[in-house]
C-alpha positions as a Markdown table, in Angstrom:
| # | Residue | x | y | z |
|---|---|---|---|---|
| 1 | Unk | -29.2 | 5.1 | -7.1 |
| 2 | Unk | -25.4 | 4.5 | -7.5 |
| 3 | Unk | -24.3 | 6.0 | -10.8 |
| 4 | Unk | -21.6 | 4.0 | -12.4 |
| 5 | Unk | -21.2 | 6.7 | -15.1 |
| 6 | Unk | -20.1 | 9.2 | -12.5 |
| 7 | Unk | -17.0 | 7.0 | -11.9 |
| 8 | Unk | -15.8 | 7.0 | -15.5 |
| 9 | Unk | -12.4 | 8.5 | -16.1 |
| 10 | Unk | -12.5 | 9.7 | -19.8 |
| 11 | Unk | -8.9 | 10.5 | -20.6 |
| 12 | Unk | -6.4 | 8.7 | -18.5 |
| 13 | Unk | -3.1 | 10.7 | -18.5 |
| 14 | Unk | -1.2 | 9.0 | -15.7 |
| 15 | Unk | -0.8 | 5.6 | -14.0 |
| 16 | Unk | -3.3 | 6.7 | -11.3 |
| 17 | Unk | -5.9 | 7.5 | -13.9 |
| 18 | Unk | -5.3 | 4.2 | -15.7 |
| 19 | Unk | -5.8 | 2.5 | -12.4 |
| 20 | Unk | -9.0 | 4.3 | -11.7 |
| 21 | Unk | -10.3 | 3.5 | -15.2 |
| 22 | Unk | -9.5 | -0.2 | -14.7 |
| 23 | Unk | -11.5 | -0.2 | -11.4 |
| 24 | Unk | -14.4 | 1.6 | -12.9 |
| 25 | Unk | -14.5 | -0.6 | -16.0 |
| 26 | Unk | -14.8 | -3.7 | -13.7 |
| 27 | Unk | -18.1 | -2.4 | -12.3 |
| 28 | Unk | -19.4 | -1.2 | -15.7 |
| 29 | Unk | -19.8 | -4.7 | -17.1 |
| 30 | Unk | -23.4 | -6.0 | -17.2 |
| 31 | Unk | -22.5 | -8.7 | -14.7 |
| 32 | Unk | -19.5 | -7.6 | -12.6 |
| 33 | Unk | -17.3 | -10.5 | -11.6 |
| 34 | Unk | -17.3 | -10.6 | -7.8 |
| 35 | Unk | -14.1 | -12.7 | -7.4 |
| 36 | Unk | -12.4 | -10.1 | -9.6 |
| 37 | Unk | -13.8 | -7.2 | -7.5 |
| 38 | Unk | -12.6 | -8.9 | -4.3 |
| 39 | Unk | -9.1 | -9.1 | -5.7 |
| 40 | Unk | -9.2 | -5.5 | -6.8 |
| 41 | Unk | -10.6 | -4.4 | -3.4 |
| 42 | Unk | -7.6 | -5.9 | -1.6 |
| 43 | Unk | -5.4 | -3.6 | -3.6 |
| 44 | Unk | -7.3 | -0.5 | -2.5 |
| 45 | Unk | -10.4 | 0.9 | -4.2 |
| 46 | Unk | -10.2 | 4.4 | -5.6 |
| 47 | Unk | -12.4 | 6.9 | -3.9 |
| 48 | Unk | -14.4 | 7.5 | -7.1 |
| 49 | Unk | -15.9 | 4.0 | -7.1 |
| 50 | Unk | -15.5 | 2.8 | -3.6 |
| 51 | Unk | -19.2 | 3.1 | -2.8 |
| 52 | Unk | -20.3 | 0.9 | -5.7 |
| 53 | Unk | -17.6 | -1.7 | -4.8 |
| 54 | Unk | -18.8 | -1.8 | -1.2 |
| 55 | Unk | -22.4 | -2.1 | -2.2 |
| 56 | Unk | -21.6 | -5.1 | -4.4 |
| 57 | Unk | -19.2 | -6.8 | -2.0 |
| 58 | Unk | -21.6 | -6.4 | 0.9 |
| 59 | Unk | -24.5 | -7.9 | -1.0 |
| 60 | Unk | -26.4 | -4.6 | -1.1 |
| 61 | Unk | -26.6 | -4.6 | -4.9 |
| 62 | Unk | -26.9 | -7.8 | -7.0 |
| 63 | Unk | -24.2 | -8.5 | -9.6 |
| 64 | Unk | -26.7 | -8.0 | -12.4 |
| 65 | Unk | -26.6 | -4.3 | -13.2 |
| 66 | Unk | -30.0 | -4.5 | -15.0 |
| 67 | Unk | -31.6 | -5.1 | -11.6 |
| 68 | Unk | -30.0 | -2.1 | -9.8 |
| 69 | Unk | -32.8 | 0.5 | -10.4 |
| 70 | Unk | -35.5 | -1.9 | -9.3 |
| 71 | Unk | -33.5 | -3.0 | -6.2 |
| 72 | Unk | -32.8 | 0.6 | -5.2 |
| 73 | Unk | -36.4 | 1.5 | -5.7 |
| 74 | Unk | -37.5 | -1.2 | -3.3 |
| 75 | Unk | -34.9 | -0.2 | -0.7 |
| 76 | Unk | -36.2 | 3.4 | -1.0 |
| 77 | Unk | -39.8 | 2.3 | -0.4 |
| 78 | Unk | -38.8 | 0.1 | 2.5 |
| 79 | Unk | -36.7 | 2.8 | 4.2 |
| 80 | Unk | -39.4 | 5.4 | 3.7 |
| 81 | Unk | -41.9 | 3.2 | 5.4 |
| 82 | Unk | -39.5 | 2.8 | 8.4 |
| 83 | Unk | -39.2 | 6.6 | 8.6 |
| 84 | Unk | -43.0 | 7.0 | 8.6 |
| 85 | Unk | -43.5 | 4.3 | 11.2 |
| 86 | Unk | -40.7 | 5.0 | 13.6 |
| 87 | Unk | -39.4 | 8.6 | 13.2 |
| 88 | Unk | -42.5 | 10.8 | 13.4 |
| 89 | Unk | -41.5 | 12.1 | 16.8 |
| 90 | Unk | -37.7 | 11.5 | 16.6 |
| 91 | Unk | -37.0 | 15.2 | 16.1 |
| 92 | Unk | -39.2 | 16.3 | 19.0 |
| 93 | Unk | -40.5 | 13.6 | 21.3 |
| 94 | Unk | -44.0 | 14.0 | 22.6 |
| 95 | Unk | -45.6 | 12.9 | 25.9 |
| 96 | Unk | -46.9 | 9.8 | 24.1 |
| 97 | Unk | -43.4 | 8.8 | 23.0 |
| 98 | Unk | -42.6 | 5.5 | 24.8 |
| 99 | Unk | -39.9 | 6.0 | 27.5 |
| 100 | Unk | -37.7 | 3.3 | 26.0 |
| 101 | Unk | -37.7 | 5.3 | 22.7 |
| 102 | Unk | -36.8 | 8.5 | 24.5 |
| 103 | Unk | -33.9 | 6.7 | 26.2 |
| 104 | Unk | -32.7 | 5.2 | 22.9 |
| 105 | Unk | -32.8 | 8.7 | 21.3 |
| 106 | Unk | -30.8 | 10.2 | 24.2 |
| 107 | Unk | -28.1 | 7.5 | 24.0 |
| 108 | Unk | -27.6 | 8.1 | 20.3 |
| 109 | Unk | -27.6 | 11.8 | 20.8 |
| 110 | Unk | -24.8 | 11.6 | 23.3 |
| 111 | Unk | -22.6 | 9.5 | 21.0 |
| 112 | Unk | -23.1 | 11.3 | 17.7 |
| 113 | Unk | -21.1 | 14.5 | 18.5 |
| 114 | Unk | -18.2 | 12.2 | 19.5 |
| 115 | Unk | -18.2 | 10.4 | 16.1 |
| 116 | Unk | -15.2 | 11.4 | 14.0 |
| 117 | Unk | -15.1 | 14.7 | 15.9 |
| 118 | Unk | -12.2 | 16.1 | 13.9 |
| 119 | Unk | -14.1 | 15.9 | 10.6 |
| 120 | Unk | -16.2 | 18.8 | 9.5 |
| 121 | Unk | -18.1 | 16.5 | 7.1 |
| 122 | Unk | -20.1 | 14.9 | 9.9 |
| 123 | Unk | -20.7 | 17.9 | 12.1 |
| 124 | Unk | -21.4 | 20.8 | 9.7 |
| 125 | Unk | -24.6 | 22.6 | 10.2 |
| 126 | Unk | -24.8 | 23.5 | 6.5 |
| 127 | Unk | -26.0 | 26.9 | 7.6 |
| 128 | Unk | -28.9 | 25.7 | 9.7 |
| 129 | Unk | -29.4 | 27.9 | 12.8 |
| 130 | Unk | -29.4 | 26.1 | 16.2 |
| 131 | Unk | -32.9 | 24.8 | 16.9 |
| 132 | Unk | -32.5 | 24.9 | 20.7 |
| 133 | Unk | -30.1 | 25.5 | 23.6 |
| 134 | Unk | -27.5 | 22.7 | 23.4 |
| 135 | Unk | -27.1 | 20.2 | 26.3 |
| 136 | Unk | -25.2 | 16.8 | 26.3 |
| 137 | Unk | -28.6 | 15.0 | 25.9 |
| 138 | Unk | -29.8 | 17.4 | 23.3 |
| 139 | Unk | -27.0 | 18.5 | 21.0 |
| 140 | Unk | -27.7 | 20.6 | 18.0 |
| 141 | Unk | -27.1 | 18.1 | 15.3 |
| 142 | Unk | -26.3 | 18.9 | 11.7 |
| 143 | Unk | -28.1 | 17.4 | 8.7 |
| 144 | Unk | -25.7 | 14.5 | 8.4 |
| 145 | Unk | -25.7 | 13.7 | 12.1 |
| 146 | Unk | -29.5 | 13.7 | 12.0 |
| 147 | Unk | -29.4 | 11.2 | 9.1 |
| 148 | Unk | -27.1 | 9.0 | 11.1 |
| 149 | Unk | -29.4 | 9.3 | 14.1 |
| 150 | Unk | -32.3 | 8.1 | 12.0 |
| 151 | Unk | -30.3 | 5.1 | 10.8 |
| 152 | Unk | -29.2 | 4.1 | 14.2 |
| 153 | Unk | -32.6 | 4.7 | 15.7 |
| 154 | Unk | -34.4 | 2.6 | 13.1 |
| 155 | Unk | -31.9 | -0.2 | 13.3 |
| 156 | Unk | -32.3 | -0.4 | 17.1 |
| 157 | Unk | -36.1 | -0.6 | 16.8 |
| 158 | Unk | -36.0 | -3.3 | 14.1 |
| 159 | Unk | -33.4 | -5.3 | 16.1 |
| 160 | Unk | -34.6 | -5.3 | 19.7 |
| 161 | Unk | -32.4 | -8.2 | 20.7 |
| 162 | Unk | -29.4 | -6.1 | 20.0 |
| 163 | Unk | -30.7 | -2.5 | 20.1 |
| 164 | Unk | -28.2 | 0.3 | 20.0 |
| 165 | Unk | -24.8 | -0.4 | 21.4 |
| 166 | Unk | -22.1 | 2.3 | 21.8 |
| 167 | Unk | -19.7 | 1.8 | 19.0 |
| 168 | Unk | -22.3 | 1.2 | 16.3 |
| 169 | Unk | -21.9 | 4.9 | 15.5 |
| 170 | Unk | -18.2 | 4.3 | 14.7 |
| 171 | Unk | -19.1 | 1.5 | 12.3 |
| 172 | Unk | -21.8 | 3.6 | 10.6 |
| 173 | Unk | -19.6 | 6.7 | 10.1 |
| 174 | Unk | -17.2 | 5.4 | 7.4 |
| 175 | Unk | -20.1 | 3.7 | 5.5 |
| 176 | Unk | -22.1 | 7.0 | 5.5 |
| 177 | Unk | -19.0 | 9.0 | 4.5 |
| 178 | Unk | -18.3 | 6.8 | 1.5 |
| 179 | Unk | -21.9 | 6.6 | 0.3 |
| 180 | Unk | -22.7 | 10.3 | 0.9 |
| 181 | Unk | -19.6 | 11.4 | -1.0 |
| 182 | Unk | -20.5 | 9.2 | -3.9 |
| 183 | Unk | -24.1 | 10.5 | -4.0 |
| 184 | Unk | -22.8 | 14.1 | -3.8 |
| 185 | Unk | -20.5 | 13.6 | -6.7 |
| 186 | Unk | -23.4 | 12.1 | -8.7 |
| 187 | Unk | -25.7 | 15.0 | -7.8 |
| 188 | Unk | -28.1 | 12.6 | -6.1 |
| 189 | Unk | -30.6 | 13.6 | -3.4 |
| 190 | Unk | -28.9 | 13.3 | 0.0 |
| 191 | Unk | -31.7 | 11.1 | 1.1 |
| 192 | Unk | -30.4 | 8.4 | -1.3 |
| 193 | Unk | -27.2 | 8.4 | 0.7 |
| 194 | Unk | -29.2 | 7.8 | 3.9 |
| 195 | Unk | -31.1 | 4.9 | 2.3 |
| 196 | Unk | -28.0 | 3.2 | 0.9 |
| 197 | Unk | -26.1 | 3.6 | 4.1 |
| 198 | Unk | -28.9 | 2.1 | 6.2 |
| 199 | Unk | -28.9 | -1.1 | 4.3 |
| 200 | Unk | -25.1 | -1.3 | 4.0 |
| 201 | Unk | -25.0 | -0.8 | 7.8 |
| 202 | Unk | -27.6 | -3.6 | 8.3 |
| 203 | Unk | -25.5 | -5.9 | 6.2 |
| 204 | Unk | -22.3 | -5.2 | 8.0 |
| 205 | Unk | -24.0 | -5.6 | 11.4 |
| 206 | Unk | -25.5 | -8.8 | 10.0 |
| 207 | Unk | -21.9 | -10.2 | 9.9 |
| 208 | Unk | -20.9 | -8.6 | 13.2 |
| 209 | Unk | -24.0 | -8.5 | 15.3 |
| 210 | Unk | -22.8 | -11.2 | 17.7 |
| 211 | Unk | -20.0 | -8.8 | 18.7 |
| 212 | Unk | -22.6 | -6.3 | 19.8 |
| 213 | Unk | -25.1 | -8.8 | 21.3 |
| 214 | Unk | -24.9 | -8.8 | 25.1 |
| 215 | Unk | -26.7 | -12.1 | 25.5 |
| 216 | Unk | -23.8 | -13.9 | 23.8 |
| 217 | Unk | -20.9 | -11.6 | 24.9 |
| 218 | Unk | -19.2 | -14.3 | 27.0 |
| 219 | Unk | -19.8 | -17.2 | 24.6 |
| 220 | Unk | -17.9 | -18.4 | 21.6 |
| 221 | Unk | -20.4 | -16.7 | 19.4 |
| 222 | Unk | -19.8 | -13.2 | 20.9 |
| 223 | Unk | -16.9 | -10.9 | 21.3 |
| 224 | Unk | -15.3 | -13.3 | 23.8 |
| 225 | Unk | -15.2 | -15.9 | 21.0 |
| 226 | Unk | -13.7 | -13.4 | 18.6 |
| 227 | Unk | -10.9 | -12.5 | 21.0 |
| 228 | Unk | -10.4 | -16.3 | 21.6 |
| 229 | Unk | -10.1 | -16.8 | 17.8 |
| 230 | Unk | -7.7 | -13.8 | 17.5 |
| 231 | Unk | -5.5 | -15.3 | 20.3 |
| 232 | Unk | -5.4 | -18.7 | 18.7 |
| 233 | Unk | -4.5 | -17.2 | 15.3 |
| 234 | Unk | -1.7 | -15.2 | 16.9 |
| 235 | Unk | -0.4 | -18.4 | 18.5 |
| 236 | Unk | -0.3 | -20.2 | 15.2 |
| 237 | Unk | 1.2 | -17.2 | 13.2 |
| 238 | Unk | 3.9 | -16.2 | 15.8 |
| 239 | Unk | 4.2 | -18.5 | 18.8 |
| 240 | Unk | 7.3 | -16.6 | 20.1 |
| 241 | Unk | 5.4 | -13.3 | 20.2 |
| 242 | Unk | 2.3 | -15.0 | 21.7 |
| 243 | Unk | 4.5 | -16.5 | 24.5 |
| 244 | Unk | 6.0 | -13.1 | 25.2 |
| 245 | Unk | 2.6 | -11.5 | 25.6 |
| 246 | Unk | 1.5 | -14.4 | 27.8 |
| 247 | Unk | 4.6 | -13.9 | 29.9 |
| 248 | Unk | 3.7 | -10.2 | 30.2 |
| 249 | Unk | 0.1 | -11.2 | 31.1 |
| 250 | Unk | -1.2 | -9.2 | 28.2 |
| 251 | Unk | -4.4 | -11.1 | 27.5 |
| 252 | Unk | -6.3 | -10.1 | 24.3 |
| 253 | Unk | -9.1 | -8.8 | 26.4 |
| 254 | Unk | -6.9 | -5.9 | 27.5 |
| 255 | Unk | -6.3 | -4.5 | 24.0 |
| 256 | Unk | -8.1 | -6.2 | 21.2 |
| 257 | Unk | -11.8 | -5.7 | 22.2 |
| 258 | Unk | -12.0 | -2.3 | 20.4 |
| 259 | Unk | -10.0 | -3.5 | 17.4 |
| 260 | Unk | -12.4 | -6.4 | 16.7 |
| 261 | Unk | -15.7 | -4.7 | 17.5 |
| 262 | Unk | -15.0 | -1.5 | 15.6 |
| 263 | Unk | -12.9 | -3.0 | 12.8 |
| 264 | Unk | -9.8 | -0.9 | 13.7 |
| 265 | Unk | -11.8 | 2.3 | 12.9 |
| 266 | Unk | -10.7 | 3.9 | 16.1 |
| 267 | Unk | -7.0 | 3.1 | 15.7 |
| 268 | Unk | -6.5 | 4.8 | 12.3 |
| 269 | Unk | -7.5 | 7.9 | 10.4 |
| 270 | Unk | -10.6 | 7.8 | 8.3 |
| 271 | Unk | -8.7 | 7.5 | 5.0 |
| 272 | Unk | -6.6 | 4.6 | 6.4 |
| 273 | Unk | -9.8 | 3.0 | 7.8 |
| 274 | Unk | -11.4 | 3.1 | 4.4 |
| 275 | Unk | -8.3 | 1.4 | 2.9 |
| 276 | Unk | -8.5 | -1.4 | 5.6 |
| 277 | Unk | -12.2 | -1.9 | 5.0 |
| 278 | Unk | -11.6 | -2.4 | 1.3 |
| 279 | Unk | -9.8 | -5.6 | 2.4 |
| 280 | Unk | -12.3 | -6.6 | 5.0 |
| 281 | Unk | -15.2 | -6.3 | 2.5 |
| 282 | Unk | -13.2 | -8.0 | -0.2 |
| 283 | Unk | -12.6 | -11.0 | 2.0 |
| 284 | Unk | -14.6 | -13.9 | 0.6 |
| 285 | Unk | -14.9 | -15.3 | 4.2 |
| 286 | Unk | -16.5 | -12.1 | 5.3 |
| 287 | Unk | -14.4 | -10.4 | 8.0 |
| 288 | Unk | -12.1 | -13.3 | 8.9 |
| 289 | Unk | -9.3 | -11.0 | 7.6 |
| 290 | Unk | -9.8 | -8.7 | 10.6 |
| 291 | Unk | -8.0 | -11.3 | 12.8 |
| 292 | Unk | -5.0 | -11.2 | 10.5 |
| 293 | Unk | -5.0 | -7.4 | 10.5 |
| 294 | Unk | -5.0 | -7.5 | 14.3 |
| 295 | Unk | -2.2 | -10.0 | 14.4 |
| 296 | Unk | -0.3 | -7.8 | 11.9 |
| 297 | Unk | -0.7 | -4.8 | 14.3 |
| 298 | Unk | 1.4 | -6.8 | 16.7 |
| 299 | Unk | 3.8 | -8.1 | 14.1 |
| 300 | Unk | 4.8 | -4.6 | 12.9 |
| 301 | Unk | 5.6 | -3.6 | 16.5 |
| 302 | Unk | 7.2 | -7.0 | 17.3 |
| 303 | Unk | 10.6 | -5.7 | 18.2 |
| 304 | Unk | 9.2 | -3.0 | 20.5 |
| 305 | Unk | 6.9 | -5.5 | 22.2 |
| 306 | Unk | 9.9 | -7.7 | 23.1 |
| 307 | Unk | 11.9 | -4.8 | 24.4 |
| 308 | Unk | 9.4 | -3.0 | 26.5 |
| 309 | Unk | 7.8 | -3.7 | 29.9 |
| 310 | Unk | 4.2 | -4.8 | 30.2 |
| 311 | Unk | 2.7 | -1.4 | 31.1 |
| 312 | Unk | 4.3 | 0.4 | 28.1 |
| 313 | Unk | 3.3 | -2.3 | 25.7 |
| 314 | Unk | -0.3 | -2.2 | 26.9 |
| 315 | Unk | -0.4 | 1.6 | 26.7 |
| 316 | Unk | 0.9 | 1.5 | 23.1 |
| 317 | Unk | -1.6 | -1.2 | 22.1 |
| 318 | Unk | -4.5 | 0.6 | 23.6 |
| 319 | Unk | -3.6 | 3.8 | 21.8 |
| 320 | Unk | -1.8 | 3.1 | 18.5 |
| 321 | Unk | -1.8 | 6.8 | 17.7 |
| 322 | Unk | -1.8 | 6.1 | 13.9 |
| 323 | Unk | 2.0 | 5.3 | 14.1 |
| 324 | Unk | 1.6 | 2.2 | 11.9 |
| 325 | Unk | 1.8 | 2.5 | 8.1 |
| 326 | Unk | -1.4 | 1.1 | 6.8 |
| 327 | Unk | 0.2 | -0.3 | 3.6 |
| 328 | Unk | 2.8 | -2.2 | 5.6 |
| 329 | Unk | 0.0 | -3.5 | 7.9 |
| 330 | Unk | -2.0 | -4.8 | 5.0 |
| 331 | Unk | 1.0 | -6.4 | 3.4 |
| 332 | Unk | 2.0 | -8.1 | 6.6 |
| 333 | Unk | -1.6 | -9.3 | 7.1 |
| 334 | Unk | -1.8 | -10.6 | 3.6 |
| 335 | Unk | 1.4 | -12.6 | 4.0 |
| 336 | Unk | 0.0 | -14.2 | 7.2 |
| 337 | Unk | -3.3 | -14.9 | 5.5 |
| 338 | Unk | -1.5 | -16.4 | 2.5 |
| 339 | Unk | 0.5 | -18.8 | 4.7 |
| 340 | Unk | -2.0 | -19.7 | 7.4 |
| 341 | Unk | -5.4 | -18.3 | 6.2 |
| 342 | Unk | -7.0 | -21.3 | 4.5 |
| 343 | Unk | -6.4 | -23.8 | 7.3 |
| 344 | Unk | -7.3 | -21.4 | 10.0 |
| 345 | Unk | -10.5 | -20.2 | 8.5 |
| 346 | Unk | -11.5 | -23.8 | 7.8 |
| 347 | Unk | -10.9 | -24.6 | 11.4 |
| 348 | Unk | -12.9 | -21.6 | 12.7 |
| 349 | Unk | -15.9 | -22.7 | 10.6 |
| 350 | Unk | -15.9 | -26.3 | 11.8 |
């Protein structure tokens, strides 16, 4: 259960402490005000209370704090029932394990060691000895990787129309990191982090699932539609830049697919990704801000795009290399959103 007390800053002695206290006080009210939380989220949520903000903004927790214990209890019961029903043979498949489940397990196993590979947090064994000789299909996973495997495995079984798609692991990782850090700081059972992350992940995928659904990939509902929306927004925000990219034959399909499906998580470090996601989750239109962030990626490199030939521009857009200052990116995106956002979002919905 998220512990709002663990986020309290007792004696603020600096501007940073005062800021943390203001953010913590906003979620300590009996009925936190969601519009206020959204505004605060756009300014960047302190690490100490980010998990609770995300849980509220993503509709995991109700805005009535008196209901939190009961809600989290019901989530626990539901998730534990999924574990019992689906994960009995996940650690060690048996001859009776359905072939499609074995295939699902193998695909997730292959992707997990590639998830945030530079971060010890995800891949630490926590002293557990290797359980078997490692192969690409059967890596020796640490406790947190196993928790992430269970989350992805259960999600895929519960959503057969979508299943598991490569990249879902990259959406899951920042969510799990934030929730697990919060639970660790509150001295909660690590299992609670797994429970909370599963339902947060389901809620995020609920908004994004069309980007992962193969059946609608090429339609306006799928990722093709998302790239079409992005291109239309770029044209409105900066027609001159749009025309230059068109002249260079740099269609959005060549560079924006990963930006949109993975919410820029592969383009920035984890701390910067968390800061960007504060804005995405604080967006009252639920993820429409991602289009403006992607346009802002182009805007902050505008002078280079005009100067450089097509192949260099494409290489840079396909590998941003974390050269973009995230605060400048957010500021640029917010300016675009402030000028064009209302009319564009209204058009996208109609």
